[in-house]
C-alpha positions as CSV (number, residue, x, y, z in Angstrom):
1,X,-0.9,-0.9,-27.0
2,X,-2.1,-4.0,-25.8
3,X,0.4,-6.6,-24.6
4,X,0.4,-10.2,-23.3
5,X,1.1,-8.8,-19.6
6,X,1.6,-5.6,-18.5
7,X,4.4,-6.8,-15.5
8,X,7.5,-5.8,-17.0
9,X,9.1,-8.9,-15.5
10,X,6.8,-11.2,-17.7
11,X,7.9,-8.7,-21.2
12,X,11.9,-8.5,-23.1
13,X,13.5,-5.3,-24.6
14,X,11.6,-5.0,-27.4
15,X,8.2,-4.7,-25.6
16,X,9.6,-2.0,-23.5
17,X,10.5,-0.7,-26.3
18,X,7.5,-0.4,-28.0
19,X,5.7,0.7,-25.1
20,X,8.1,3.9,-24.9
21,X,7.3,4.8,-28.6
22,X,4.0,5.5,-26.7
23,X,4.1,6.1,-23.3
24,X,6.5,6.4,-20.9
25,X,4.6,6.1,-17.3
26,X,5.8,3.3,-14.8
27,X,3.5,2.0,-11.4
28,X,5.5,0.7,-8.9
29,X,3.4,-1.4,-6.3
30,X,4.4,-1.1,-3.1
31,X,4.2,-3.1,0.3
32,X,4.8,-5.3,3.0
33,X,4.7,-8.7,4.7
34,X,3.4,-8.2,7.8
35,X,1.5,-10.0,10.4
36,X,-2.4,-9.4,9.7
37,X,-4.0,-11.4,12.4
38,X,-5.2,-15.0,13.0
39,X,-7.1,-15.1,10.0
40,X,-5.0,-13.5,7.3
41,X,-1.7,-14.6,5.3
42,X,1.1,-11.5,6.2
43,X,0.9,-11.5,2.3
44,X,-2.5,-9.3,2.7
45,X,-0.9,-5.9,1.8
46,X,1.3,-7.0,-1.0
47,X,-1.7,-9.2,-2.7
48,X,-4.2,-6.0,-2.8
49,X,-1.1,-3.9,-4.5
50,X,-0.6,-6.4,-7.1
51,X,-4.5,-7.3,-7.7
52,X,-5.3,-2.9,-8.0
53,X,-2.2,-2.6,-9.7
54,X,-2.4,-5.2,-12.0
55,X,-6.0,-4.3,-13.1
56,X,-5.4,-0.2,-13.3
57,X,-2.8,-1.5,-15.6
58,X,-5.3,-3.1,-18.0
59,X,-7.8,-0.4,-18.3
60,X,-4.7,1.4,-18.7
61,X,-2.4,0.0,-20.8
62,X,0.5,0.9,-18.4
63,X,3.1,-1.0,-17.4
64,X,4.1,-1.9,-13.8
65,X,7.3,-3.6,-11.9
66,X,7.0,-6.2,-9.4
67,X,5.6,-5.6,-5.9
68,X,8.2,-4.8,-3.4
69,X,6.6,-6.8,-0.9
70,X,9.0,-6.2,1.8
71,X,7.9,-2.6,4.3
72,X,8.4,-0.5,7.0
73,X,6.9,-2.6,9.3
74,X,8.2,-2.0,13.1
75,X,5.3,-1.5,14.6
76,X,4.2,-4.9,13.8
77,X,6.8,-7.4,15.1
78,X,5.2,-8.6,18.3
79,X,7.2,-10.0,21.4
80,X,10.8,-11.6,20.2
81,X,10.0,-15.5,19.7
82,X,6.6,-14.6,19.0
83,X,7.0,-16.3,15.3
84,X,4.4,-13.8,13.9
85,X,6.8,-13.4,10.9
86,X,6.2,-10.2,9.7
87,X,9.5,-8.4,7.6
88,X,10.6,-4.7,8.2
89,X,13.1,-3.0,6.7
90,X,14.9,0.2,8.0
91,X,13.6,3.5,6.7
92,X,16.4,4.6,5.3
93,X,17.4,1.2,3.6
94,X,14.1,0.8,2.2
95,X,14.1,4.4,0.4
96,X,17.1,3.2,-0.8
97,X,15.6,0.1,-2.5
98,X,12.9,2.0,-3.8
99,X,14.9,5.0,-5.1
100,X,17.2,2.6,-6.9
101,X,14.2,0.8,-8.4
102,X,12.6,4.3,-9.6
103,X,16.2,5.3,-10.8
104,X,16.3,2.0,-13.1
105,X,13.5,2.6,-14.3
106,X,14.1,6.4,-14.9
107,X,17.5,5.1,-16.9
108,X,15.7,2.7,-19.5
109,X,13.4,5.9,-20.7
110,X,10.4,5.8,-18.5
111,X,9.5,9.6,-17.7
112,X,6.6,9.0,-14.9
113,X,6.7,7.0,-11.7
114,X,3.7,6.3,-9.8
115,X,4.4,4.5,-7.0
116,X,1.0,2.7,-6.0
117,X,1.3,2.2,-2.0
118,X,-0.6,-0.8,-0.2
119,X,1.2,0.4,3.4
120,X,0.0,2.7,5.8
121,X,3.2,3.5,7.5
122,X,4.9,3.7,3.7
123,X,3.3,7.2,4.2
124,X,5.5,8.5,7.2
125,X,8.6,8.0,4.7
126,X,8.5,8.4,2.3
127,X,8.4,12.1,1.1
128,X,11.6,12.7,0.9
129,X,12.3,9.9,-1.3
130,X,10.1,11.4,-3.8
131,X,11.3,15.2,-3.9
132,X,14.8,13.5,-4.0
133,X,14.3,11.6,-6.9
134,X,12.0,14.6,-8.7
135,X,14.8,16.8,-7.6
136,X,17.8,14.2,-8.9
137,X,15.9,13.4,-11.9
138,X,13.5,15.6,-13.0
139,X,10.8,12.9,-13.4
140,X,7.3,13.2,-12.8
141,X,6.9,11.2,-9.4
142,X,3.4,10.3,-7.0
143,X,2.0,8.5,-4.4
144,X,-1.0,6.7,-4.2
145,X,-2.4,5.1,-1.1
146,X,-5.2,2.5,-2.3
147,X,-6.4,1.5,1.2
148,X,-8.9,2.6,3.5
149,X,-8.2,3.0,6.8
150,X,-10.1,6.0,8.6
151,X,-10.9,7.4,5.3
152,X,-13.0,5.1,2.4
153,X,-13.5,7.6,0.2
154,X,-14.4,5.6,-2.7
155,X,-15.8,3.2,-0.6
156,X,-19.1,4.6,0.1
157,X,-22.0,2.4,-0.1
158,X,-19.7,-1.3,0.0
159,X,-18.6,-1.5,3.4
160,X,-21.2,-2.0,6.2
161,X,-19.1,-1.6,9.1
162,X,-20.3,1.6,11.5
163,X,-17.2,3.5,11.7
164,X,-16.8,2.3,15.9
165,X,-16.0,-0.9,14.5
166,X,-13.3,0.2,11.6
167,X,-14.4,-1.1,8.1
168,X,-11.2,0.1,6.7
169,X,-8.4,-0.6,9.8
170,X,-6.2,-3.9,9.7
171,X,-7.5,-7.0,9.1
172,X,-10.9,-5.4,9.2
173,X,-13.9,-5.8,6.7
174,X,-12.0,-4.4,4.0
175,X,-9.2,-6.3,3.8
176,X,-10.7,-9.2,4.9
177,X,-12.9,-8.8,2.0
178,X,-10.5,-8.3,-0.3
179,X,-7.9,-10.9,-0.1
180,X,-11.3,-13.5,0.0
181,X,-11.6,-11.6,-3.5
182,X,-8.0,-12.8,-4.5
183,X,-8.2,-16.4,-3.3
184,X,-10.7,-17.1,-0.4
185,X,-8.3,-20.4,0.7
186,X,-6.4,-17.8,2.5
187,X,-8.7,-16.5,4.6
188,X,-9.6,-18.7,7.9
189,X,-12.4,-16.8,9.2
190,X,-12.5,-20.2,12.2
191,X,-9.7,-17.6,13.5
192,X,-11.5,-14.5,12.6
193,X,-12.0,-11.9,15.9
194,X,-13.4,-8.6,16.5
195,X,-11.2,-6.2,18.2
196,X,-11.0,-2.8,19.0
197,X,-8.4,-0.5,19.4
198,X,-7.5,0.4,23.4
199,X,-5.1,2.9,25.1
200,X,-1.9,1.8,25.6
201,X,-1.2,0.8,29.2
202,X,1.5,3.0,29.4
203,X,-0.1,6.1,28.1
204,X,-1.5,9.0,30.5
205,X,-4.9,8.5,31.7
206,X,-6.3,11.3,29.2
207,X,-5.0,10.3,26.1
208,X,-7.6,7.8,24.0
209,X,-6.8,6.0,21.6
210,X,-9.7,4.5,19.3
211,X,-7.9,3.0,16.0
212,X,-4.0,2.1,14.4
213,X,-3.4,5.9,13.5
214,X,-0.5,8.0,15.4
215,X,-2.5,10.7,16.6
216,X,-3.7,10.2,19.6
217,X,-7.1,12.2,21.3
218,X,-6.4,14.4,24.5
219,X,-9.4,16.5,25.5
220,X,-11.1,15.6,22.8
221,X,-8.5,16.9,19.9
222,X,-5.8,15.1,18.4
223,X,-3.0,16.7,18.6
224,X,-0.2,14.5,19.6
225,X,1.6,11.7,18.7
226,X,3.0,8.2,20.1
227,X,5.6,5.5,18.9
228,X,3.4,2.8,19.4
229,X,3.2,-0.7,18.8
230,X,0.2,-3.1,17.9
231,X,0.6,-5.6,20.5
232,X,-0.2,-1.9,22.9
233,X,-3.6,-1.9,21.9
234,X,-4.6,-4.8,20.4
235,X,-3.4,-8.0,20.4
236,X,-4.6,-10.1,17.9
237,X,-4.0,-7.5,15.3
238,X,-7.2,-6.7,14.6
239,X,-8.4,-3.8,14.8
240,X,-11.9,-4.1,14.1
241,X,-14.9,-6.4,13.1
242,X,-14.0,-8.8,9.9
243,X,-17.5,-11.0,10.0
244,X,-19.2,-8.5,7.4
245,X,-16.4,-9.6,5.3
246,X,-17.4,-11.4,1.4
247,X,-15.4,-11.8,-1.8
248,X,-18.3,-9.5,-3.6
249,X,-17.3,-6.5,-1.3
250,X,-13.5,-6.8,-2.3
251,X,-13.9,-7.7,-6.4
252,X,-15.9,-4.4,-5.6
253,X,-13.1,-2.2,-3.7
254,X,-10.7,-3.9,-6.3
255,X,-12.6,-2.6,-9.0
256,X,-13.2,1.3,-7.7
257,X,-10.2,1.3,-7.0
258,X,-8.2,0.2,-10.1
259,X,-10.7,2.4,-12.1
260,X,-9.7,5.2,-10.3
261,X,-6.0,4.9,-10.7
262,X,-6.3,4.1,-14.6
263,X,-8.4,7.5,-14.6
264,X,-5.3,9.1,-12.6
265,X,-2.9,7.4,-14.9
266,X,-4.9,8.7,-18.3
267,X,-4.2,12.3,-16.5
268,X,-0.4,11.9,-16.3
269,X,-0.5,11.1,-19.7
270,X,-1.7,14.6,-20.3
271,X,2.1,16.1,-18.0
272,X,4.6,17.4,-20.2
273,X,8.0,16.5,-18.5
274,X,11.3,17.5,-19.2
275,X,14.0,14.4,-17.5
276,X,17.2,16.2,-17.4
277,X,19.4,13.2,-15.9
278,X,18.8,10.3,-16.6
279,X,21.6,8.5,-16.5
280,X,23.2,7.4,-13.5
281,X,26.9,6.8,-12.8
282,X,26.4,6.0,-9.4
283,X,24.3,2.8,-9.9
284,X,26.9,0.4,-8.7
């Protein structure tokens, strides 16, 4: 179904009703407003989520909600009074927000909920929500995490940073390229630095930390997790080398992510779903 916009907020009820006669899938982009070093905007995760979701929607002709721009970002707060600007929402409150958005969509007739996540920390907290929605309603619910960090996946051949310069990590080559592709005026490369993660001062001597993942190496193995903050291992907020970033790379990555998501959306349409509980008396 061709629509002038696939963002549900741009449509009126007759448009949504006509869409539901053909499809029952809706995407919910989720992200964050958090520090991304001195050269990228706090909106980096959110604008990436919006770009990928919008592009996939246009390919697959699937609706999506506006981006949930606040996220779970306690590790990005840095020092009190430091002015870094990160907005973090406590996990239990954020999960209730995601839940209520999904339940609203199921109430209206959507059977398939696709959370398009572009923030790493959300993956730590969201499993109980996905199960809750499925068990409460019978709806098909899934989350995708289309960002790089340790696993660049689809982006092979685009990123030039070697692994030790962490192309997919925070504010490195990938994120800088994607913000450039979205709006180059938001990128201040004169402020950028190349920054590798270092072991926090409070770690025992035998433990090693090379990136922003919670996994920590000990005796050559990664069996331990620590609740570290970004300030513990990167004073700037950057993890990697952003200086190989280009808008062209960002555009290529958006295209690959969007096409991959659109192909998955086509697959989801083939799934037979029975929503057993659509009403939502607890909505108030």
